[in-house]
N, C-alpha and C positions, 0 to 999 in steps of 0.2 A: 456895242454888242450886248445882248442880253444873256447873262450867264445863269444857268440853273444849277443850284446846289442839290444834287440828288439825295444826299443824306438828310438834309433838313427840309427838303420840299419847298425851298424858297427861290424866288427869282430876283436877281440883282442886276442893275444896269451899270455897265462900264463903257466909257467912251475911249476909243483907241483910233489913232491915225495910222498913216503908212510908216512912220518912223523913217529910217534911212532908205527904205524901199529896195533892199538888197535883192528881193525876189525878182525884180525886173532889171536891176542895174548891176547884176553880178559880174558881167564881163568888164564893165567900167571899173568896178571894185577890184577885180583880179588884176587889171592893168596897173592900178595904183600899187597893189601889193607887190607885183612883179618889179615895178619901178623902185620899190624900197628894198629890193634884193631878197624878198621872201622866196623860199624854195619849197614851202609846204603850206597847206591850208587845212584847218579843221572846220568842219561844218556838221550840222545835224539835219537828219531827215525828219520831216513832220509826219508821224504815223497817221494822224487824222486827215491829212491831205491825200495820202496814198491809199488809205482804206477808210473813206468817210462813212461808209455803212458796213455793217458786219458782213464779211465775206465778199464785198463788192469793191474791187480795186479800180482806181481812177487812172486809166492809161495816159491821159493827158498830163497828170501830175508826175507819173513815172517817167514820161519823156522829158518833162521839165528838169528833173534832177539828173537825168542822163546828159542833157545839154550843159548843166552846171559842171558836172564831173569832166565832160569832154573839154570844156573851156579851161579847166585847170590843166588837163593833160596836154593840150596844145601849147600852153605856156610853160611847159616843163616843170610844173609844180606837183609835188606828191599830195595825195589826198588822204585825210584822216576823217572817217565818217562815223558819227555817233548815231546809233539806232534809236535810243530813247533818252531824251533830254528833258525830263520832268513832266511833259504834257502827255495826256491820253486822249484818245477819241471818246466822244460823249457816250457812244454805245458801249464801249469798254467800261466806262465809269458806271453806267447803269447796271452792268453785270456784277458790280462789286470791285472792279479794278484789280489791283494787286493784292487785295485782301483775301482773295480766294485762290487756292492752289490750282483748281481746274482751269482758271483763266490764263495760266501760263501758256497753254496751247495756242491761244489767240495771238500772243506775241510771237510765238514760234512760226505761226503761219505767215504773219506779216514779214518776219525776217527772212524766211525761206524765199518768198517772192522777191524781196529786195536783193538778196544775195545773188540769186539767179540772174537778175537784171543787170547788176553792176559789178559782178565779180572781176571783170576785165579792167575796171577803171578805178578800183579802190586799193590803196596801198596798206592802210591800217583800218581795222574795224574796232570801234568802241561800242560794247554792247549796251551799257547803261552809264549815264553820267551821275556821279555822286549819289549812290544809293543811300549813304548815311545822311546826307542833307535832305533827300526826298522824304525819308521817314521822320526826320526831326521836324521839318516844316509842316508836314501834312498830318502827322499822327501823334506828335509829342508837344504840340502847342507852339512851335516855331520859336523865333527869337524876338523878344520884346513884343511889339505890336504886329509883327509880320506873322502871317499864317496862310498856308496854301490849301487848296482843295485836297481832300474832302473836309478839312477843318475839324479834325477829331483829336481827342486827347485820350489815348488808350494804349497802355503798355502792351496789352495782348495783341492788338491789331498792329502795333509797331513791329513786334517780333514776327508776326505772320507775314506782313508785307516784306520785311527784310529777308526772311527765309525764302519767300517766293521769288524775289528778285535774284537771290543767289542761285536758286534752282534754274531760273531762266538763263542766267549767265552760263552756267555749266552746259545746259542743253544747246544754247546758241553757239558756244565755243566749238562743240563737237560738230554741229551742223555746218558752220562756216568752213571748218577744216575738211569735212566730207565733200562739200560742193566745190571749194576753191582749189583743193590740193591737186586736181587734175591739170590746172594751169600753172600754178605757182604756190609755194608755201605761204599761206596767209598769216598775217600778224593780227592777233585778237587780244584785246584787253579791256580794261575799264578806265575811266577817269574818276579819281577819288579825291574828295576834299580832305586834305591833311592839314591839321593845325599843329603848331609846336606848343607842347604843354610844359609848364614849369610851376614850381612852388616858391613862395617867398622864404620858406624854411627849408633850405636845401640840405641841411644836415639832420633833419628829423626823419627817421625811418618810416613812421606812419604817413607823413606827408609825401614822401617819395613813393610809397606804395600806392597812394591815391593817384598820383600822376601816372604811375605804371598802369594802373587799372583803367583809368579814363583813356589813356593813349591806346591801349589794346582794344578797348571796346569801340572807340570812335574811329581810330585810324586803321586798325588791322583786322577787325572781326570779319569783314566781308571776305578777306583773303583766306582766313582760316576756313571759311565755309566753301571756298571755291579753289582749294589747293590743287595745283597742277593744271589749271585752266586759264593761264595767263602767259602770253608770249611777250608781253611788255606791261609796264605800269604807267598809267597817265597820272601825273602829279599836278593837282590844283592847290596852290598855296597862296594864302592872303594874310594870315595873322597868327599871332601867338596868344595863348590863353594862360594866365597866371592865377594860381589859387592862393588864398590866404585863409588860415584857420586860427581862430582864437583858441587860447589855451583852455583845456578841459572840454572842448567841443569836438564832435566827431566829423561833422559835415563842413567842409570848407566852402567858401564863397569865391566867385570869380571876381578878381580885382577890377574895379572900375578905373581904367587908366586916366580918364578925364580928371579924376580927383588928384592925380599925381603930376599933372602938367606934362604928361608924355605925349609924343607925337601920335596923332590919330588920323585915320582916314575919315572921309565923310560918312562912312557907315559905322563909325565908332570903334573900329578895331585898332589895336596898337600896331604901329608901323615898326616891324621888327625883321629886317632883311636877313639877319643871321639865322632865323628860324628855318629857312629853306635848306640851309646847310645841314642842320641837325636831322631834318626829315629825310633828306637825300641819303645821308650816311646810314640812317635806320633802314631805309628801303633797300639799300645795297645787299642786305642779308637774303633777299629773295632770289638773287642771282639771275635776274632778267633785266633787259634794257629798261631804262627809265626815260620817259619823255615829259617835259614840263608842258602840260596841256593848257594850264591857266596860271597866270600870275599877274599881279598888278596892284594898283592903289586907286581907290575911289577918291577923286580929288577934283574939286570944282575948278 
């Protein structure tokens, strides 16, 4: 595939194959999942398939996803559908993507079409997947060598994109409730990447304040902006982050666990199962159901 970076005006070539080809083999995959006693399945809709050109919807792709959702229903499995999972249509990117407030209306138009099409087949709606990761990877420089389109480093744009995604969630939450409440009460939420944060100096008040600050910004800020617009919380958990601060310095650094001989995943994250417990206990304060939407270890 030839990928055009609209911000830099450059063309890059990437080669990609079919991968597991779930697009064509979903029924076979669902049979395997059913055989493993799965009773629910989370999937994402690809906006650029459904609306490949601005305002033009592809009925063939809409029917494809209907068949996928019907395949789950006939197997007695509940469906959890994610409406935005990192990727955008190219025409949306050309308009400035999530960086412009007026572009939220395009996402709402897509969602309205989708919800009218699938309201009878979806049990849980996830509006956006990991908005905190989306802005980190696309607008704050990513992690290490990783960086996603539009490959920018801008605090201002990071804040704008984050606020616009929060606006979109609030509007989509109301939209889904308006459309679906005639049939049944919908369940609408987000899937958020939560990390467990800690400091090596756990009795130092300043270090504890740093952990408190980072935890509130990274884990909870989206919920502060969308209060009252969550019927559930989707929890994605993979790792713990520990901070170390030298004496007489103000800014701590993230501990490199490889230097300490600790167990790591193949992505370099510390394997710390207990962290999911502390995150779950923290999320309990919101008073809504919690579903573990992602969890695992990258391991060859």
